[in-house]
GUVO-838544 format. One record per residue (C-alpha): residue number from 1; x negated, y negated, z negated. Coordinates in pm, 1 decimal, m for minus. Last residue first. Example, Ala and Ser with C-alpha at 12.3 -4.5 7.8 and 13.67 -1.06 7.14 Angstrom:
<mikes>
{mike 2 {m1367.0 106.0 m714.0}},
{mike 1 {m1230.0 450.0 m780.0}},
</mikes>
This chain:
<mikes>
{mike 309 {m2616.2 1137.5 986.8}},
{mike 308 {m2838.1 1078.4 1258.0}},
{mike 307 {m2601.4 1195.2 1528.6}},
{mike 306 {m2325.8 970.0 1417.3}},
{mike 305 {m2562.6 654.9 1415.2}},
{mike 304 {m2652.6 752.6 1787.7}},
{mike 303 {m2287.8 811.2 1878.1}},
{mike 302 {m2195.4 468.8 1735.2}},
{mike 301 {m2489.4 286.0 1901.5}},
{mike 300 {m2448.1 380.7 2251.0}},
{mike 299 {m2076.0 327.4 2320.0}},
{mike 298 {m2086.4 50.5 2050.5}},
{mike 297 {m2305.0 m142.2 2284.7}},
{mike 296 {m2486.5 m365.6 2050.9}},
{mike 295 {m2511.8 m630.9 1780.8}},
{mike 294 {m2527.4 m465.2 1440.9}},
{mike 293 {m2390.6 m665.4 1133.1}},
{mike 292 {m2423.5 m579.9 748.4}},
{mike 291 {m2252.8 m763.1 465.6}},
{mike 290 {m1970.5 m869.8 738.3}},
{mike 289 {m1775.1 m1187.2 669.0}},
{mike 288 {m1891.1 m1402.8 934.3}},
{mike 287 {m1982.7 m1116.5 1159.8}},
{mike 286 {m1597.6 m1039.5 1207.1}},
{mike 285 {m1588.1 m1385.5 1373.1}},
{mike 284 {m1755.0 m1240.1 1701.8}},
{mike 283 {m2049.7 m1459.0 1798.8}},
{mike 282 {m2286.8 m1178.0 1845.6}},
{mike 281 {m2050.1 m1005.2 2105.1}},
{mike 280 {m2172.3 m659.2 2140.1}},
{mike 279 {m1995.6 m563.6 1796.4}},
{mike 278 {m2052.2 m329.2 1514.5}},
{mike 277 {m1967.7 m462.3 1168.6}},
{mike 276 {m2033.3 m336.3 844.1}},
{mike 275 {m1822.3 m432.4 529.2}},
{mike 274 {m1921.9 m334.8 170.3}},
{mike 273 {m1676.0 m402.7 m101.2}},
{mike 272 {m1369.8 m414.7 95.2}},
{mike 271 {m1164.2 m732.0 0.6}},
{mike 270 {m1172.3 m855.3 365.1}},
{mike 269 {m979.5 m558.3 473.8}},
{mike 268 {m596.9 m659.0 555.1}},
{mike 267 {m650.8 m1050.4 591.3}},
{mike 266 {m942.4 m981.4 823.3}},
{mike 265 {m701.8 m826.2 1059.6}},
{mike 264 {m474.7 m1115.8 1104.7}},
{mike 263 {m753.8 m1353.7 1098.4}},
{mike 262 {m908.0 m1185.5 1430.9}},
{mike 261 {m1207.0 m1010.6 1353.5}},
{mike 260 {m1365.1 m911.5 1685.0}},
{mike 259 {m1319.3 m547.6 1648.3}},
{mike 258 {m1549.0 m317.9 1843.0}},
{mike 257 {m1642.2 m92.7 1547.4}},
{mike 256 {m1542.7 m221.4 1201.3}},
{mike 255 {m1699.0 5.4 936.9}},
{mike 254 {m1519.0 m43.0 581.2}},
{mike 253 {m1715.1 80.9 293.4}},
{mike 252 {m1602.0 91.6 m88.1}},
{mike 251 {m1251.8 67.4 48.9}},
{mike 250 {m1026.6 m251.5 0.3}},
{mike 249 {m696.4 m180.3 229.3}},
{mike 248 {m408.3 m353.0 323.9}},
{mike 247 {m191.8 m176.6 588.8}},
{mike 246 {m60.1 m327.0 912.2}},
{mike 245 {115.1 m663.3 959.5}},
{mike 244 {m162.0 m864.0 800.3}},
{mike 243 {m415.9 m620.0 880.2}},
{mike 242 {m507.4 m232.7 921.4}},
{mike 241 {m317.2 m37.6 1159.9}},
{mike 240 {m351.6 347.3 1164.5}},
{mike 239 {16.2 414.8 1085.0}},
{mike 238 {102.9 236.7 1403.9}},
{mike 237 {m44.7 540.3 1620.7}},
{mike 236 {m381.0 515.6 1808.2}},
{mike 235 {m487.7 415.6 2129.6}},
{mike 234 {m158.5 282.4 2249.8}},
{mike 233 {m273.4 m93.1 2352.0}},
{mike 232 {m52.9 m222.7 2081.4}},
{mike 231 {m274.7 m8.8 1833.0}},
{mike 230 {m591.3 m107.4 1972.4}},
{mike 229 {m484.9 m483.2 1947.1}},
{mike 228 {m347.7 m444.0 1588.6}},
{mike 227 {m680.5 m326.0 1479.1}},
{mike 226 {m750.7 26.9 1404.4}},
{mike 225 {m813.9 275.5 1102.3}},
{mike 224 {m942.2 618.7 1054.7}},
{mike 223 {m1020.8 760.5 696.3}},
{mike 222 {m1369.4 865.1 619.4}},
{mike 221 {m1525.1 1206.9 523.7}},
{mike 220 {m1847.8 1013.9 646.6}},
{mike 219 {m1957.5 1293.1 933.1}},
{mike 218 {m1557.3 1297.6 1018.4}},
{mike 217 {m1548.6 923.5 1057.7}},
{mike 216 {m1833.6 928.3 1284.4}},
{mike 215 {m1685.0 1205.6 1482.4}},
{mike 214 {m1337.2 1036.0 1497.4}},
{mike 213 {m1465.6 682.0 1627.3}},
{mike 212 {m1619.7 768.6 1921.4}},
{mike 211 {m1463.7 1044.5 2120.2}},
{mike 210 {m1121.5 959.8 1975.8}},
{mike 209 {m1138.5 601.5 2065.3}},
{mike 208 {m1280.9 678.6 2387.4}},
{mike 207 {m988.6 915.0 2471.0}},
{mike 206 {m713.5 659.3 2345.4}},
{mike 205 {m860.0 391.1 2567.8}},
{mike 204 {m1101.8 76.4 2587.4}},
{mike 203 {m1308.3 102.0 2284.6}},
{mike 202 {m1319.0 m296.1 2288.1}},
{mike 201 {m960.0 m283.2 2158.7}},
{mike 200 {m1066.5 m227.1 1814.5}},
{mike 199 {m1197.0 70.3 1622.2}},
{mike 198 {m1175.1 130.9 1231.1}},
{mike 197 {m1415.7 340.8 1016.7}},
{mike 196 {m1299.0 361.6 660.6}},
{mike 195 {m1469.4 479.5 355.8}},
{mike 194 {m1320.6 511.1 m7.8}},
{mike 193 {m998.6 604.0 139.1}},
{mike 192 {m677.5 535.7 m80.0}},
{mike 191 {m489.2 288.4 133.3}},
{mike 190 {m619.4 475.7 463.8}},
{mike 189 {m485.1 831.6 354.0}},
{mike 188 {m804.3 1050.4 351.8}},
{mike 187 {m862.3 1280.3 660.7}},
{mike 186 {m717.5 1630.4 685.5}},
{mike 185 {m422.5 1470.4 880.7}},
{mike 184 {m42.1 1541.5 948.8}},
{mike 183 {163.9 1270.6 1096.4}},
{mike 182 {503.3 1283.6 962.6}},
{mike 181 {810.0 1266.9 1175.5}},
{mike 180 {1129.3 1197.6 1006.0}},
{mike 179 {1497.2 1269.7 1076.4}},
{mike 178 {1858.7 1158.0 1044.6}},
{mike 177 {1885.6 1006.8 699.1}},
{mike 176 {2233.6 823.3 666.8}},
{mike 175 {2288.7 452.4 587.4}},
{mike 174 {2541.0 247.6 439.2}},
{mike 173 {2768.8 516.2 280.4}},
{mike 172 {2661.9 409.6 m89.8}},
{mike 171 {2564.4 742.8 m189.7}},
{mike 170 {2574.7 795.4 m549.7}},
{mike 169 {2503.4 555.4 m844.6}},
{mike 168 {2346.5 852.5 m1044.1}},
{mike 167 {2339.7 858.6 m1410.8}},
{mike 166 {2003.2 830.6 m1581.4}},
{mike 165 {1758.7 1125.0 m1679.0}},
{mike 164 {1529.3 999.1 m1944.6}},
{mike 163 {1153.5 1114.0 m1976.0}},
{mike 162 {955.3 981.2 m2276.7}},
{mike 161 {625.7 883.3 m2200.4}},
{mike 160 {297.5 1077.4 m2303.8}},
{mike 159 {m5.3 903.3 m2133.5}},
{mike 158 {m339.9 1018.7 m2095.1}},
{mike 157 {m372.2 1118.1 m1727.9}},
{mike 156 {m312.1 910.4 m1400.4}},
{mike 155 {m530.6 626.8 m1542.1}},
{mike 154 {m395.9 285.6 m1413.5}},
{mike 153 {m529.6 158.9 m1087.9}},
{mike 152 {m736.2 m141.7 m1099.0}},
{mike 151 {m521.8 m452.2 m945.1}},
{mike 150 {m566.8 m641.8 m622.5}},
{mike 149 {m605.4 m348.7 m369.4}},
{mike 148 {m255.9 m258.6 m457.9}},
{mike 147 {m84.1 m590.9 m345.1}},
{mike 146 {214.8 m563.9 m588.9}},
{mike 145 {597.1 m657.4 m503.9}},
{mike 144 {787.4 m837.9 m781.2}},
{mike 143 {1144.0 m863.2 m861.4}},
{mike 142 {1181.7 m1104.4 m1175.5}},
{mike 141 {1504.3 m1127.3 m1367.3}},
{mike 140 {1593.1 m1456.2 m1562.1}},
{mike 139 {1486.7 m1669.0 m1257.8}},
{mike 138 {1282.4 m1968.0 m1340.4}},
{mike 137 {978.1 m1866.6 m1130.4}},
{mike 136 {622.0 m2000.5 m1115.2}},
{mike 135 {409.4 m1939.6 m804.1}},
{mike 134 {42.9 m2008.5 m759.2}},
{mike 133 {m45.8 m1994.8 m400.5}},
{mike 132 {m364.5 m1839.9 m261.6}},
{mike 131 {m495.9 m1984.6 66.3}},
{mike 130 {m662.3 m1811.6 362.2}},
{mike 129 {m483.5 m1489.9 283.2}},
{mike 128 {m283.7 m1463.1 608.2}},
{mike 127 {m166.1 m1831.6 544.6}},
{mike 126 {m42.0 m1727.7 212.1}},
{mike 125 {m162.0 m1521.8 m65.6}},
{mike 124 {m3.4 m1441.3 m401.4}},
{mike 123 {m47.8 m1576.5 m773.8}},
{mike 122 {196.7 m1527.6 m1050.0}},
{mike 121 {379.0 m1717.9 m1298.8}},
{mike 120 {690.9 m1619.0 m1512.6}},
{mike 119 {545.9 m1397.9 m1788.8}},
{mike 118 {177.3 m1544.7 m1742.5}},
{mike 117 {m90.9 m1545.9 m1486.5}},
{mike 116 {m24.8 m1224.6 m1339.9}},
{mike 115 {m255.3 m1151.1 m1031.1}},
{mike 114 {m267.7 m1079.7 m659.4}},
{mike 113 {119.1 m1067.8 m596.5}},
{mike 112 {239.5 m935.6 m266.9}},
{mike 111 {601.2 m1074.8 m265.4}},
{mike 110 {793.6 m1280.2 m532.9}},
{mike 109 {1168.1 m1206.8 m476.2}},
{mike 108 {1402.9 m1467.9 m545.3}},
{mike 107 {1725.9 m1386.0 m766.2}},
{mike 106 {2073.7 m1290.4 m690.8}},
{mike 105 {2047.8 m983.1 m860.6}},
{mike 104 {2208.9 m788.1 m560.3}},
{mike 103 {1953.1 m994.6 m325.2}},
{mike 102 {1642.9 m924.6 m546.3}},
{mike 101 {1743.1 m536.9 m542.0}},
{mike 100 {1789.7 m550.6 m169.1}},
{mike 99 {1463.4 m726.2 m129.0}},
{mike 98 {1270.5 m472.0 m349.1}},
{mike 97 {1395.0 m146.7 m174.5}},
{mike 96 {1276.4 m202.3 181.1}},
{mike 95 {923.8 m337.4 82.6}},
{mike 94 {931.3 m34.6 m172.5}},
{mike 93 {944.0 215.0 129.8}},
{mike 92 {675.6 56.0 337.0}},
{mike 91 {443.6 m26.2 47.0}},
{mike 90 {376.4 m323.9 m145.6}},
{mike 89 {381.2 m138.2 m497.4}},
{mike 88 {704.4 m222.5 m693.2}},
{mike 87 {786.7 m434.0 m1009.9}},
{mike 86 {1132.2 m491.5 m1144.0}},
{mike 85 {1117.9 m727.1 m1417.7}},
{mike 84 {1321.3 m799.1 m1735.3}},
{mike 83 {1476.2 m471.2 m1808.2}},
{mike 82 {1775.2 m343.3 m1979.1}},
{mike 81 {2045.7 m465.8 m1738.1}},
{mike 80 {1770.3 m380.3 m1461.3}},
{mike 79 {1878.0 m22.8 m1492.9}},
{mike 78 {2192.7 m80.8 m1273.0}},
{mike 77 {2017.4 m296.1 m1033.0}},
{mike 76 {1757.5 m14.3 m984.2}},
{mike 75 {2030.4 229.1 m902.0}},
{mike 74 {2187.7 m11.0 m677.2}},
{mike 73 {1865.4 m49.1 m490.7}},
{mike 72 {1832.4 329.0 m421.7}},
{mike 71 {2124.1 407.4 m198.3}},
{mike 70 {2063.9 124.0 51.6}},
{mike 69 {1681.2 174.3 34.0}},
{mike 68 {1711.6 533.4 140.9}},
{mike 67 {1473.4 731.3 m82.1}},
{mike 66 {1513.8 1062.8 118.9}},
{mike 65 {1651.9 1252.3 m144.1}},
{mike 64 {1811.3 963.2 m338.7}},
{mike 63 {2180.9 1049.6 m244.8}},
{mike 62 {2095.3 1421.4 m338.5}},
{mike 61 {2060.8 1331.2 m687.2}},
{mike 60 {1787.9 1304.8 m945.7}},
{mike 59 {1749.2 935.6 m1086.4}},
{mike 58 {1482.0 987.6 m1354.4}},
{mike 57 {1384.6 690.8 m1597.9}},
{mike 56 {1019.0 734.2 m1732.6}},
{mike 55 {934.5 566.7 m2059.4}},
{mike 54 {628.6 421.8 m2247.5}},
{mike 53 {369.7 407.5 m1973.5}},
{mike 52 {27.5 304.1 m2061.4}},
{mike 51 {m154.5 596.2 m1903.4}},
{mike 50 {42.4 795.4 m1667.0}},
{mike 49 {138.0 1134.5 m1800.7}},
{mike 48 {499.8 1057.8 m1776.7}},
{mike 47 {462.6 999.0 m1410.4}},
{mike 46 {327.2 1346.4 m1357.9}},
{mike 45 {607.2 1494.8 m1541.9}},
{mike 44 {863.7 1270.8 m1323.3}},
{mike 43 {698.6 1396.2 m1008.9}},
{mike 42 {733.0 1781.1 m1138.5}},
{mike 41 {1103.9 1705.6 m1202.4}},
{mike 40 {1184.0 1556.9 m876.8}},
{mike 39 {1442.1 1801.9 m764.6}},
{mike 38 {1608.2 1507.2 m546.8}},
{mike 37 {1471.5 1166.2 m557.7}},
{mike 36 {1427.1 853.1 m760.7}},
{mike 35 {1144.6 813.0 m1033.2}},
{mike 34 {1187.5 483.1 m1225.1}},
{mike 33 {883.4 374.1 m1443.9}},
{mike 32 {899.0 195.7 m1786.0}},
{mike 31 {606.4 m33.5 m1891.7}},
{mike 30 {615.4 m251.9 m2191.5}},
{mike 29 {495.4 m609.3 m2123.6}},
{mike 28 {409.2 m815.4 m1848.6}},
{mike 27 {37.3 m738.0 m1815.6}},
{mike 26 {125.5 m384.0 m1818.8}},
{mike 25 {354.0 m438.9 m1477.3}},
{mike 24 {20.7 m523.5 m1299.5}},
{mike 23 {m149.1 m185.6 m1395.2}},
{mike 22 {156.8 m2.3 m1341.5}},
{mike 21 {174.0 m148.6 m995.8}},
{mike 20 {m178.9 m41.0 m941.9}},
{mike 19 {m86.8 330.8 m1037.6}},
{mike 18 {215.0 328.1 m817.7}},
{mike 17 {7.8 274.9 m495.3}},
{mike 16 {m179.3 609.0 m594.4}},
{mike 15 {116.3 811.1 m486.5}},
{mike 14 {279.1 1036.3 m748.1}},
{mike 13 {308.1 1390.6 m645.9}},
{mike 12 {601.5 1643.5 m536.9}},
{mike 11 {857.2 1450.2 m348.1}},
{mike 10 {648.8 1226.8 m163.9}},
{mike 9 {594.5 965.8 m438.1}},
{mike 8 {621.2 589.1 m490.7}},
{mike 7 {719.9 510.4 m850.4}},
{mike 6 {907.5 187.5 m889.0}},
{mike 5 {828.9 8.1 m1202.8}},
{mike 4 {1081.6 m127.6 m1439.4}},
{mike 3 {920.7 m382.5 m1685.2}},
{mike 2 {1040.8 m471.8 m2032.7}},
{mike 1 {935.4 m772.0 m2230.1}},
</mikes>
Protein backbone atom coordinates (compact mmCIF):
# COMPACT_ATOMS: atom_id res chain seq x y z
CA UNK A 1 0.00 0.00 0.00
CA UNK A 2 1.41 3.38 -1.02
CA UNK A 3 0.52 6.57 0.80
CA UNK A 4 0.99 10.12 -0.50
CA UNK A 5 1.66 12.72 2.22
CA UNK A 6 1.15 16.44 1.67
CA UNK A 7 4.25 18.38 2.79
CA UNK A 8 3.39 21.53 4.70
CA UNK A 9 6.13 24.10 4.09
CA UNK A 10 6.81 27.83 3.97
CA UNK A 11 8.81 27.80 0.76
CA UNK A 12 12.13 27.16 2.46
CA UNK A 13 11.60 24.59 5.23
CA UNK A 14 9.35 21.65 6.07
CA UNK A 15 6.94 22.37 8.92
CA UNK A 16 6.72 20.08 11.93
CA UNK A 17 3.10 19.15 11.19
CA UNK A 18 4.36 17.10 8.23
CA UNK A 19 6.45 14.87 10.50
CA UNK A 20 3.41 13.68 12.45
CA UNK A 21 1.57 12.99 9.18
CA UNK A 22 4.53 10.87 8.00
CA UNK A 23 4.30 8.77 11.17
CA UNK A 24 0.58 8.20 10.58
CA UNK A 25 1.17 7.34 6.92
CA UNK A 26 3.91 4.86 7.81
CA UNK A 27 1.30 2.73 9.57
CA UNK A 28 -0.44 2.27 6.21
CA UNK A 29 2.57 1.24 4.14
CA UNK A 30 5.19 2.82 1.89
CA UNK A 31 5.40 6.60 2.35
CA UNK A 32 5.74 9.04 -0.54
CA UNK A 33 5.71 12.82 -0.08
CA UNK A 34 4.38 15.61 -2.28
CA UNK A 35 6.14 18.98 -2.27
CA UNK A 36 4.20 21.57 -4.28
CA UNK A 37 5.37 25.14 -4.78
CA UNK A 38 7.70 27.30 -6.81
CA UNK A 39 11.50 27.01 -6.49
CA UNK A 40 11.10 24.38 -3.78
CA UNK A 41 14.31 22.43 -4.40
CA UNK A 42 15.55 23.06 -0.86
CA UNK A 43 12.22 21.91 0.61
CA UNK A 44 12.33 18.73 -1.49
CA UNK A 45 15.85 17.95 -0.28
CA UNK A 46 14.80 18.47 3.34
CA UNK A 47 11.74 16.26 2.77
CA UNK A 48 13.94 13.53 1.29
CA UNK A 49 15.91 13.40 4.55
CA UNK A 50 12.83 12.61 6.67
CA UNK A 51 13.15 9.12 8.16
CA UNK A 52 10.95 6.45 6.63
CA UNK A 53 10.20 8.20 3.33
CA UNK A 54 10.75 6.26 0.09
CA UNK A 55 10.08 8.93 -2.55
CA UNK A 56 9.46 12.66 -2.83
CA UNK A 57 7.28 13.91 -5.68
CA UNK A 58 7.96 17.55 -6.55
CA UNK A 59 5.46 19.79 -8.32
CA UNK A 60 7.51 22.92 -9.06
CA UNK A 61 5.48 25.48 -10.95
CA UNK A 62 4.23 29.06 -10.64
CA UNK A 63 0.70 27.65 -10.34
CA UNK A 64 1.66 26.21 -6.95
CA UNK A 65 3.62 29.24 -5.72
CA UNK A 66 1.06 30.10 -3.03
CA UNK A 67 -0.28 26.54 -2.64
CA UNK A 68 -3.79 27.49 -3.70
CA UNK A 69 -5.99 24.48 -3.02
CA UNK A 70 -7.79 24.90 -6.35
CA UNK A 71 -4.50 24.28 -8.19
CA UNK A 72 -2.91 21.76 -5.86
CA UNK A 73 -5.87 19.35 -5.61
CA UNK A 74 -5.77 18.32 -9.31
CA UNK A 75 -2.04 17.56 -8.93
CA UNK A 76 -2.76 15.31 -5.95
CA UNK A 77 -5.55 13.55 -7.85
CA UNK A 78 -3.18 12.94 -10.77
CA UNK A 79 -0.72 11.24 -8.41
CA UNK A 80 -3.42 9.24 -6.65
CA UNK A 81 -3.56 6.87 -9.61
CA UNK A 82 -0.44 5.25 -8.14
CA UNK A 83 -1.30 5.69 -4.45
CA UNK A 84 -3.88 4.16 -2.16
CA UNK A 85 -4.19 6.96 0.40
CA UNK A 86 -3.66 10.70 0.67
CA UNK A 87 -2.61 11.90 4.13
CA UNK A 88 -2.33 15.54 5.18
CA UNK A 89 -1.74 17.27 8.51
CA UNK A 90 -4.84 19.00 9.90
CA UNK A 91 -3.50 22.49 9.15
CA UNK A 92 -5.25 25.44 7.54
CA UNK A 93 -3.72 24.85 4.10
CA UNK A 94 -4.15 21.09 4.09
CA UNK A 95 -7.76 21.39 5.29
CA UNK A 96 -8.44 23.35 2.11
CA UNK A 97 -6.69 20.83 -0.14
CA UNK A 98 -7.94 17.50 1.27
CA UNK A 99 -11.72 18.03 0.81
CA UNK A 100 -11.17 19.02 -2.81
CA UNK A 101 -9.09 15.90 -3.37
CA UNK A 102 -11.83 13.76 -1.79
CA UNK A 103 -14.50 15.39 -3.95
CA UNK A 104 -12.52 14.89 -7.16
CA UNK A 105 -11.90 11.25 -6.23
CA UNK A 106 -15.56 10.87 -5.17
CA UNK A 107 -14.64 9.40 -1.78
CA UNK A 108 -15.41 10.31 1.82
CA UNK A 109 -12.73 12.21 3.72
CA UNK A 110 -11.90 11.02 7.24
CA UNK A 111 -10.84 14.06 9.24
CA UNK A 112 -8.57 14.60 12.22
CA UNK A 113 -7.60 10.98 12.80
CA UNK A 114 -6.08 10.00 16.15
CA UNK A 115 -4.89 6.50 15.29
CA UNK A 116 -4.60 3.98 12.49
CA UNK A 117 -6.30 0.73 13.50
CA UNK A 118 -5.92 -0.96 10.12
CA UNK A 119 -5.62 -0.20 6.40
CA UNK A 120 -9.26 0.91 6.31
CA UNK A 121 -10.01 1.67 9.98
CA UNK A 122 -9.23 4.82 11.94
CA UNK A 123 -10.26 6.67 15.11
CA UNK A 124 -11.26 10.31 15.26
CA UNK A 125 -12.76 12.63 17.91
CA UNK A 126 -16.40 13.64 17.91
CA UNK A 127 -18.47 15.88 20.21
CA UNK A 128 -15.51 18.21 20.85
CA UNK A 129 -13.35 15.26 21.83
CA UNK A 130 -15.75 13.86 24.42
CA UNK A 131 -16.11 10.66 22.41
CA UNK A 132 -13.82 8.80 20.05
CA UNK A 133 -15.38 7.25 16.93
CA UNK A 134 -13.91 4.26 15.13
CA UNK A 135 -14.48 4.70 11.40
CA UNK A 136 -14.12 2.01 8.74
CA UNK A 137 -14.17 2.97 5.07
CA UNK A 138 -14.97 0.89 2.00
CA UNK A 139 -13.59 3.51 -0.42
CA UNK A 140 -10.82 2.31 -2.73
CA UNK A 141 -8.84 5.49 -2.06
CA UNK A 142 -8.49 7.01 1.43
CA UNK A 143 -8.27 10.75 2.09
CA UNK A 144 -7.19 11.49 5.66
CA UNK A 145 -6.21 14.49 7.74
CA UNK A 146 -4.09 13.86 10.84
CA UNK A 147 -4.24 15.48 14.25
CA UNK A 148 -0.57 16.29 14.79
CA UNK A 149 -0.67 15.97 18.57
CA UNK A 150 -1.82 12.34 18.35
CA UNK A 151 1.28 10.99 16.60
CA UNK A 152 4.98 11.11 17.36
CA UNK A 153 6.99 13.15 14.89
CA UNK A 154 9.09 11.25 12.38
CA UNK A 155 12.80 12.01 12.44
CA UNK A 156 13.72 15.00 10.30
CA UNK A 157 17.06 13.37 9.49
CA UNK A 158 18.17 9.90 8.51
CA UNK A 159 16.20 9.35 5.30
CA UNK A 160 17.49 9.21 1.74
CA UNK A 161 14.38 9.26 -0.44
CA UNK A 162 14.40 9.50 -4.22
CA UNK A 163 13.33 12.91 -5.54
CA UNK A 164 11.13 12.86 -8.64
CA UNK A 165 9.77 15.84 -10.57
CA UNK A 166 6.13 15.46 -11.65
CA UNK A 167 4.35 17.28 -14.50
CA UNK A 168 2.34 20.33 -13.51
CA UNK A 169 -1.41 20.28 -13.88
CA UNK A 170 -1.25 24.05 -14.35
CA UNK A 171 -3.43 26.91 -13.17
CA UNK A 172 -7.10 25.95 -13.02
CA UNK A 173 -8.13 29.60 -13.18
CA UNK A 174 -10.54 29.18 -10.26
CA UNK A 175 -8.71 31.40 -7.77
CA UNK A 176 -5.98 34.01 -7.79
CA UNK A 177 -3.55 35.04 -5.08
CA UNK A 178 -3.91 38.70 -4.10
CA UNK A 179 -1.87 39.31 -0.96
CA UNK A 180 -1.01 37.98 2.47
CA UNK A 181 -0.18 39.44 5.85
CA UNK A 182 2.14 37.25 7.88
CA UNK A 183 2.41 37.89 11.60
CA UNK A 184 6.05 38.14 12.65
CA UNK A 185 7.00 36.85 16.09
CA UNK A 186 10.15 35.80 17.89
CA UNK A 187 8.11 33.41 20.02
CA UNK A 188 7.68 29.72 19.15
CA UNK A 189 4.80 28.75 16.86
CA UNK A 190 1.85 27.50 18.90
CA UNK A 191 1.66 24.05 17.36
CA UNK A 192 5.35 23.35 18.05
CA UNK A 193 5.89 25.27 21.32
CA UNK A 194 6.92 23.21 24.37
CA UNK A 195 5.38 25.78 26.73
CA UNK A 196 2.25 27.84 26.04
CA UNK A 197 0.78 30.66 28.10
CA UNK A 198 -2.85 31.35 27.18
CA UNK A 199 -5.12 34.16 28.28
CA UNK A 200 -8.89 34.39 28.45
CA UNK A 201 -11.64 36.97 28.51
CA UNK A 202 -10.98 37.72 32.20
CA UNK A 203 -7.96 39.81 31.17
CA UNK A 204 -10.42 42.50 30.12
CA UNK A 205 -8.57 44.25 27.30
CA UNK A 206 -5.84 43.97 24.70
CA UNK A 207 -3.59 46.19 26.81
CA UNK A 208 -4.01 44.03 29.92
CA UNK A 209 -3.47 40.87 27.88
CA UNK A 210 -0.13 42.20 26.65
CA UNK A 211 0.80 43.55 30.08
CA UNK A 212 0.07 40.31 31.97
CA UNK A 213 0.63 37.44 29.53
CA UNK A 214 3.58 38.55 27.41
CA UNK A 215 6.16 39.05 30.21
CA UNK A 216 5.43 35.58 31.59
CA UNK A 217 5.68 34.03 28.13
CA UNK A 218 8.96 35.86 27.49
CA UNK A 219 10.46 34.63 30.76
CA UNK A 220 9.51 31.04 29.91
CA UNK A 221 10.37 31.21 26.19
CA UNK A 222 6.75 30.21 25.58
CA UNK A 223 4.23 30.59 22.81
CA UNK A 224 1.19 32.78 23.46
CA UNK A 225 -2.33 31.46 23.01
CA UNK A 226 -5.85 32.61 23.81
CA UNK A 227 -9.38 31.38 24.25
CA UNK A 228 -11.97 32.08 21.58
CA UNK A 229 -13.64 34.58 23.90
CA UNK A 230 -10.42 36.62 24.10
CA UNK A 231 -9.99 36.48 20.33
CA UNK A 232 -13.62 37.45 19.67
CA UNK A 233 -13.22 40.37 22.09
CA UNK A 234 -10.31 41.63 19.99
CA UNK A 235 -7.58 41.19 22.62
CA UNK A 236 -5.35 39.21 20.23
CA UNK A 237 -5.35 38.08 16.57
CA UNK A 238 -7.15 34.94 15.37
CA UNK A 239 -3.94 32.94 15.00
CA UNK A 240 -3.57 32.92 18.79
CA UNK A 241 -6.77 30.93 19.27
CA UNK A 242 -6.51 27.51 20.90
CA UNK A 243 -9.52 25.22 20.81
CA UNK A 244 -11.93 23.25 18.68
CA UNK A 245 -12.17 26.05 16.11
CA UNK A 246 -8.58 27.20 16.63
CA UNK A 247 -5.29 25.35 16.97
CA UNK A 248 -4.92 21.94 18.58
CA UNK A 249 -1.87 21.90 20.84
CA UNK A 250 -0.19 19.47 23.22
CA UNK A 251 2.83 21.20 24.79
CA UNK A 252 4.86 20.00 27.74
CA UNK A 253 3.31 22.78 29.86
CA UNK A 254 0.08 24.70 29.21
CA UNK A 255 -0.66 27.67 31.47
CA UNK A 256 -4.27 28.85 31.29
CA UNK A 257 -4.71 32.34 32.72
CA UNK A 258 -8.24 33.64 33.25
CA UNK A 259 -9.73 30.86 31.12
CA UNK A 260 -12.88 29.25 32.49
CA UNK A 261 -12.45 26.05 30.48
CA UNK A 262 -15.35 25.86 28.04
CA UNK A 263 -15.51 22.50 26.30
CA UNK A 264 -14.48 24.05 22.97
CA UNK A 265 -11.24 25.32 24.50
CA UNK A 266 -10.50 22.08 26.34
CA UNK A 267 -10.79 20.18 23.05
CA UNK A 268 -7.74 22.06 21.80
CA UNK A 269 -5.36 21.63 24.75
CA UNK A 270 -6.43 18.80 27.04
CA UNK A 271 -3.66 16.52 25.71
CA UNK A 272 -1.01 18.85 27.16
CA UNK A 273 1.44 17.01 29.44
CA UNK A 274 1.02 19.42 32.37
CA UNK A 275 -1.87 21.90 32.68
CA UNK A 276 -1.61 24.84 35.07
CA UNK A 277 -4.74 26.92 35.65
CA UNK A 278 -4.95 30.37 37.26
CA UNK A 279 -8.47 31.63 37.87
CA UNK A 280 -10.32 33.48 40.64
CA UNK A 281 -13.37 31.19 40.26
CA UNK A 282 -12.63 27.98 42.16
CA UNK A 283 -15.54 26.27 40.38
CA UNK A 284 -14.21 27.01 36.87
CA UNK A 285 -14.30 23.85 34.68
CA UNK A 286 -10.61 24.29 33.82
CA UNK A 287 -9.70 23.06 37.31
CA UNK A 288 -11.26 19.66 36.56
CA UNK A 289 -8.50 18.83 34.09
CA UNK A 290 -5.68 20.95 35.54
CA UNK A 291 -2.68 19.23 37.11
CA UNK A 292 -1.93 22.37 39.13
CA UNK A 293 -4.57 24.94 40.02
CA UNK A 294 -4.20 28.35 41.63
CA UNK A 295 -7.27 30.25 42.77
CA UNK A 296 -6.52 33.95 42.85
CA UNK A 297 -6.59 37.33 41.15
CA UNK A 298 -4.61 36.89 37.94
CA UNK A 299 -3.64 40.59 37.93
CA UNK A 300 -1.72 39.98 41.18
CA UNK A 301 -0.71 36.36 40.84
CA UNK A 302 0.75 36.38 37.33
CA UNK A 303 3.02 39.45 37.76
CA UNK A 304 4.25 37.99 41.05
CA UNK A 305 4.96 34.67 39.38
CA UNK A 306 6.77 36.44 36.52
CA UNK A 307 8.92 38.44 38.94
CA UNK A 308 10.12 35.26 40.67
CA UNK A 309 11.25 33.55 37.47
